[in-house]
C-alpha positions as CSV (number, residue, x, y, z in Angstrom):
1,M,20.4,4.3,-12.7
2,K,19.5,0.8,-11.8
3,K,18.7,-1.5,-14.7
4,T,17.7,-5.1,-14.8
5,T,19.9,-7.8,-16.1
6,K,18.3,-11.1,-16.8
7,M,19.7,-13.8,-14.7
8,S,18.3,-17.0,-13.1
9,A,18.9,-16.8,-9.4
10,L,16.7,-18.8,-7.1
11,I,16.6,-16.4,-4.2
12,L,15.0,-15.7,-2.0
13,S,12.8,-7.7,4.2
14,M,0.6,0.7,5.3
15,T,0.2,2.3,4.8
16,I,-3.1,1.6,5.9
17,S,-4.3,4.9,5.1
18,F,-7.4,6.8,4.2
19,S,-7.6,6.1,0.5
20,S,-9.5,6.9,-2.6
21,I,-7.6,4.3,-4.5
22,S,-9.3,1.3,-5.9
23,A,-8.6,-1.9,-4.0
24,F,-8.3,-3.7,-7.4
25,G,-4.7,-3.6,-8.4
26,N,-2.6,-0.9,-9.8
27,T,-4.3,2.0,-11.6
28,T,-3.0,2.0,-15.2
29,G,-3.7,4.9,-17.5
30,N,-5.9,6.9,-15.2
31,V,-5.0,9.9,-13.0
32,T,-6.4,8.9,-9.6
33,T,-5.4,12.1,-7.7
34,Q,-7.6,15.1,-7.1
35,F,-6.0,18.5,-7.6
36,N,-6.3,22.1,-6.5
37,D,-4.5,25.3,-7.3
38,T,-2.7,25.7,-4.0
39,N,0.2,23.3,-4.5
40,E,-0.8,21.8,-1.2
41,V,1.3,18.8,-0.2
42,M,-0.8,15.8,1.0
43,P,-0.4,12.0,1.0
44,I,-2.0,10.6,-2.1
45,S,-4.1,8.4,0.1
46,A,-5.6,11.3,2.2
47,I,-8.3,12.1,-0.3
48,N,-10.8,9.5,0.8
49,E,-11.1,8.7,4.5
50,T,-12.2,5.0,4.3
51,I,-9.4,2.5,5.1
52,K,-9.3,-0.4,2.7
53,P,-6.6,-2.7,1.5
54,H,-4.7,-1.0,-1.4
55,S,-1.6,-1.6,-3.4
56,F,1.7,-0.3,-2.3
57,Y,2.2,1.0,-5.8
58,L,-0.1,2.8,-8.2
59,S,0.8,3.3,-11.8
60,F,0.2,5.5,-14.8
61,T,0.6,4.4,-18.5
62,G,1.2,6.9,-21.3
63,T,3.2,7.9,-24.3
64,V,6.3,10.0,-23.9
65,K,5.7,13.5,-25.4
66,E,8.7,15.5,-24.0
67,I,11.9,14.7,-22.1
68,D,13.6,17.2,-19.9
69,E,17.0,16.1,-18.8
70,T,17.9,17.9,-15.6
71,K,20.9,17.9,-13.3
72,D,22.1,15.3,-10.8
73,G,20.8,12.4,-12.8
74,I,17.1,13.4,-12.5
75,S,14.9,13.5,-15.6
76,K,11.4,14.9,-16.0
77,I,9.3,13.1,-18.6
78,F,5.9,14.4,-19.9
79,L,3.4,11.7,-20.9
80,E,-0.2,11.5,-22.1
81,N,-2.4,8.5,-22.1
82,K,-5.1,7.4,-24.6
83,D,-7.8,9.2,-22.7
84,G,-5.9,12.5,-22.8
85,N,-4.8,12.4,-19.2
86,Q,-1.4,13.9,-18.7
87,A,1.4,13.4,-16.1
88,Y,5.0,14.0,-15.4
89,F,7.4,11.2,-14.4
90,I,10.3,12.3,-12.2
91,L,13.1,9.7,-12.8
92,S,16.1,9.6,-10.5
93,E,19.1,7.4,-9.9
94,N,16.9,5.4,-7.6
95,T,14.3,4.6,-10.3
96,Y,14.3,0.9,-11.3
97,Y,14.3,0.3,-15.0
98,I,12.7,-2.9,-16.3
99,D,14.2,-4.6,-19.3
100,D,16.7,-1.7,-19.9
101,V,13.8,0.3,-21.2
102,N,14.9,3.0,-23.7
103,I,13.0,6.2,-23.0
104,E,12.5,8.5,-26.0
105,V,9.6,10.5,-27.5
106,G,6.9,8.1,-28.7
107,T,7.7,5.3,-26.2
108,E,4.8,4.0,-24.3
109,L,5.7,3.6,-20.6
110,T,4.2,2.5,-17.3
111,G,5.5,4.2,-14.2
112,Y,4.9,2.9,-10.7
113,Y,4.9,5.2,-7.6
114,E,4.2,4.7,-3.9
115,S,0.5,5.1,-3.2
116,D,1.0,6.8,0.2
117,R,3.9,9.1,-0.7
118,P,3.1,12.8,-0.2
119,M,2.8,14.8,-3.4
120,I,2.0,18.3,-4.6
121,L,-1.6,18.5,-5.7
122,I,-1.2,20.1,-9.1
123,Y,-2.2,19.2,-12.6
124,P,-0.7,17.6,-14.5
125,P,0.5,15.5,-11.5
126,Q,4.2,14.9,-10.9
127,Y,4.9,11.3,-9.9
128,S,8.2,10.3,-8.3
129,I,8.7,7.1,-10.1
130,D,10.1,4.0,-8.3
131,I,9.7,1.6,-11.3
132,V,9.5,2.3,-15.0
133,S,8.6,-0.3,-17.5
134,P,8.0,-0.6,-21.2
135,V,4.4,-1.7,-22.1
136,I,4.9,-5.4,-22.7
137,K,2.3,-7.0,-25.1
138,D,0.4,-10.0,-23.8
139,E,2.0,-9.9,-20.4
140,N,0.7,-8.6,-17.1
141,I,2.8,-6.8,-14.5
142,K,2.0,-6.4,-10.8
143,A,4.2,-4.3,-8.6
144,D,3.2,-4.5,-4.9
145,K,4.2,-5.6,-1.5
146,F,3.4,-9.3,-0.9
147,D,2.8,-10.9,2.5
148,T,4.1,-14.2,3.9
149,D,1.5,-16.0,1.8
150,L,2.6,-14.1,-1.3
151,L,-0.8,-12.2,-1.4
152,S,-0.5,-8.7,-2.7
153,R,-1.2,-5.9,-0.2
154,D,-4.4,-4.9,-2.1
155,K,-5.6,-8.6,-1.6
156,C,-6.2,-9.0,-5.3
157,L,-3.4,-11.4,-6.4
158,K,-1.8,-14.4,-4.9
159,L,1.4,-15.8,-6.4
160,N,2.1,-19.5,-6.7
161,I,5.8,-20.2,-7.4
162,S,6.8,-23.0,-9.7
163,E,10.1,-24.5,-10.8
164,N,9.8,-22.5,-14.0
165,T,9.5,-19.1,-12.3
166,E,12.5,-17.0,-13.0
167,I,13.6,-14.9,-10.0
168,L,15.8,-11.9,-10.2
169,W,17.4,-9.6,-7.6
170,E,17.0,-5.8,-8.0
171,N,20.8,-5.4,-7.5
172,N,21.7,-8.4,-9.7
173,T,22.9,-10.4,-6.7
174,Q,23.6,-14.0,-7.6
175,I,22.7,-16.5,-4.8
176,N,24.8,-19.6,-4.7
177,W,22.7,-22.1,-2.6
178,I,24.4,-24.8,-0.6
179,K,21.1,-26.6,-0.9
180,T,18.5,-25.6,-3.4
181,P,15.4,-24.5,-1.5
182,T,12.1,-26.3,-2.0
183,L,9.2,-24.3,-3.5
184,S,7.7,-23.9,0.0
185,E,11.0,-22.6,1.3
186,L,11.4,-20.2,-1.6
187,E,7.9,-18.8,-1.0
188,T,8.9,-18.1,2.6
189,I,12.0,-16.4,1.4
190,L,10.0,-14.2,-1.0
191,G,7.3,-13.2,1.6
192,N,7.0,-9.7,3.1
193,R,8.9,-8.1,0.2
194,K,8.1,-5.6,-2.6
195,L,8.0,-7.7,-5.8
196,I,7.4,-7.2,-9.5
197,A,5.5,-10.2,-10.8
198,F,5.2,-10.9,-14.6
199,Y,2.3,-13.3,-15.5
200,D,0.0,-14.4,-18.3
201,V,-3.3,-15.6,-16.9
202,T,-5.1,-15.8,-13.5
203,T,-7.8,-17.8,-11.9
204,K,-11.3,-16.3,-11.6
205,S,-11.2,-16.8,-7.8
206,I,-11.1,-14.1,-5.1
207,P,-8.3,-13.3,-4.8
208,A,-7.1,-14.2,-8.3
209,Q,-4.1,-16.6,-8.3
210,T,-1.3,-16.9,-10.8
211,T,1.9,-18.7,-11.4
212,P,4.3,-15.9,-12.5
213,N,6.8,-16.3,-15.3
214,K,9.2,-14.0,-13.6
215,I,9.6,-12.2,-10.3
216,I,11.9,-9.2,-9.6
217,V,12.7,-8.8,-5.9
218,L,12.8,-5.1,-4.9
219,S,13.4,-5.2,-1.1
220,Q,14.5,-7.1,1.9
221,Q,11.9,-8.7,4.1
222,E,10.0,-6.1,6.1
223,D,8.1,-6.2,9.4
224,D,4.5,-5.0,9.1
225,S,4.0,-4.6,12.8
226,I,2.8,-1.2,14.1
227,I,5.7,0.3,16.0
228,N,4.3,3.4,17.7
229,I,1.0,5.2,18.4
230,S,1.2,8.9,19.0
231,V,-1.7,11.1,20.2
232,N,-1.4,14.8,20.0
233,N,2.3,14.5,19.1
234,E,3.1,12.3,22.1
235,K,3.9,8.6,22.0
236,I,1.5,6.7,24.3
237,D,1.9,3.4,26.2
238,S,-0.7,1.0,24.8
239,P,-1.4,-2.6,23.8
240,Q,0.2,-3.5,20.5
241,A,-1.9,-2.5,17.5
242,F,-2.0,-5.0,14.6
243,I,-3.1,-5.5,11.0
244,N,-6.0,-8.1,10.8
245,Q,-6.3,-10.7,8.0
246,D,-8.3,-8.3,5.9
247,G,-5.5,-5.7,6.0
248,V,-7.3,-3.4,8.5
249,A,-5.3,-1.5,11.2
250,M,-6.8,-2.5,14.6
251,V,-6.0,-0.2,17.5
252,P,-6.7,-0.3,21.3
253,I,-9.7,2.0,21.9
254,R,-9.2,2.8,25.6
255,A,-5.6,3.9,25.4
256,I,-6.2,6.2,22.5
257,A,-9.5,7.6,23.6
258,E,-8.3,8.4,27.1
259,S,-5.2,10.1,25.7
260,L,-7.7,12.3,23.7
261,G,-9.4,13.2,27.0
262,Y,-12.4,10.9,26.8
263,K,-13.8,8.7,29.6
264,V,-14.1,5.1,28.5
265,T,-16.7,2.8,30.2
266,W,-17.0,-1.0,29.8
267,N,-20.4,-2.7,30.2
268,N,-19.6,-6.4,30.9
269,D,-23.3,-7.5,30.6
270,E,-23.8,-6.0,27.2
271,R,-20.1,-6.4,26.1
272,S,-20.2,-2.8,25.0
273,V,-17.9,0.2,25.2
274,K,-19.1,3.8,25.8
275,I,-16.9,6.9,25.1
276,D,-18.4,9.7,27.1
277,D,-21.6,10.7,25.2
278,E,-19.8,10.7,21.9
279,A,-19.8,7.1,20.8
280,S,-20.6,3.5,21.7
281,L,-20.1,0.1,20.3
282,K,-20.6,-3.6,21.0
283,I,-18.1,-6.3,20.6
284,E,-18.2,-8.3,17.3
285,Q,-21.0,-6.1,16.0
286,N,-20.1,-3.9,13.1
287,I,-22.4,-1.1,14.0
288,Y,-20.9,2.0,15.7
289,L,-23.0,4.8,17.2
290,N,-21.8,8.4,17.2
291,F,-22.9,11.3,19.4
292,D,-26.3,11.6,17.8
293,K,-26.9,7.8,17.7
294,T,-26.3,7.6,13.9
295,Q,-25.4,4.0,13.0
296,I,-22.0,3.8,11.2
297,E,-20.6,0.7,9.6
298,L,-16.8,0.4,9.3
299,E,-14.5,-2.2,7.7
300,T,-14.9,-4.7,10.6
301,A,-16.4,-5.2,14.0
302,P,-14.6,-4.4,17.3
303,V,-12.8,-7.4,18.9
304,I,-11.2,-8.3,22.2
305,V,-7.6,-9.4,22.2
306,N,-5.9,-10.2,25.6
307,D,-8.7,-8.4,27.5
308,N,-8.3,-5.2,25.4
309,T,-10.9,-3.9,22.9
310,F,-9.6,-3.1,19.5
311,V,-11.4,-1.1,16.8
312,P,-10.5,-0.2,13.2
313,L,-8.3,2.9,13.1
314,S,-11.0,4.6,11.0
315,F,-13.3,4.6,14.1
316,F,-11.6,7.8,15.4
317,K,-12.1,9.6,12.1
318,E,-15.5,8.3,11.1
319,V,-17.2,8.0,14.5
320,L,-15.4,10.3,16.9
321,N,-14.6,12.9,14.2
322,V,-11.0,13.3,15.1
323,E,-9.4,15.8,12.8
324,S,-6.2,14.0,11.9
325,V,-5.7,10.2,11.7
326,N,-2.7,8.8,9.8
327,F,-0.9,5.5,9.4
328,L,2.4,5.8,7.7
329,N,5.7,4.0,8.0
330,N,4.4,1.6,10.6
331,E,3.4,4.5,12.9
332,I,0.0,5.8,13.8
333,T,-0.5,9.4,14.6
334,I,-3.8,10.9,15.9
335,N,-4.3,14.6,16.6
């Protein structure tokens, strides 16, 4: 099991999905997943089909009621929160323990788990926990993936590093700098990583900003670019999809629609796109028309980039009524 050791080391590699998760930070103390009796396995984010920025991690806070030590270093912990909601934490050798938390009956814990990881839809839910933390009085904890500007993936919290910010590596690596990085250089080093930020107060701005007391670095820098687009289980050649500044996955409409068998027509005078008789749209207007001319508003308007029209990924689900649209591990699949 990985456990933190306090050390001062100035250091420092989207699922845009259809999500029912609130865009405002990690969910603490509330069960956010819907359940059925079929033990069906689905991504957590597949419950609601509106793409919106959401945290890489969700969380559940509760008091330990039972501990079941199982084999191969895996533990199953039963918890209940103040509202009576219940959950199981599955702790493995890959779970990251904050502050050497001692887990025993009566301990109040917060467990963090990936928001887009598939899970069995049963109640009480069983969360595969990536991070487990004691409840720390008078201190806030935010576990998320932060971009190059140190803005959390749910767009709710921006970190401003100071000389007093303690920075720790997950694996306790000590960095011996030849030249101590400036704060600006340090922020660049910390960008595009999964971080745990510990902080006291935030500004009342949107997004909120804070100067964290401590940061634990959980990952190497990662590339958020969309690698592949697959339609009906076949990779297609298309212009590069991208994530816009609001965290929305933007995809090339012609390449995908034609791969689905639709005819795509461009009207240069109206700067509009028509997909057979099933849908139409106008550039930079966030009103999409479906087959019966119903007006549908999505997260953002279509745009032209390098002579190609891009629409939100949700267009294919919400407007064209495509059955399966997923964005996971930097790959888009449409069927």
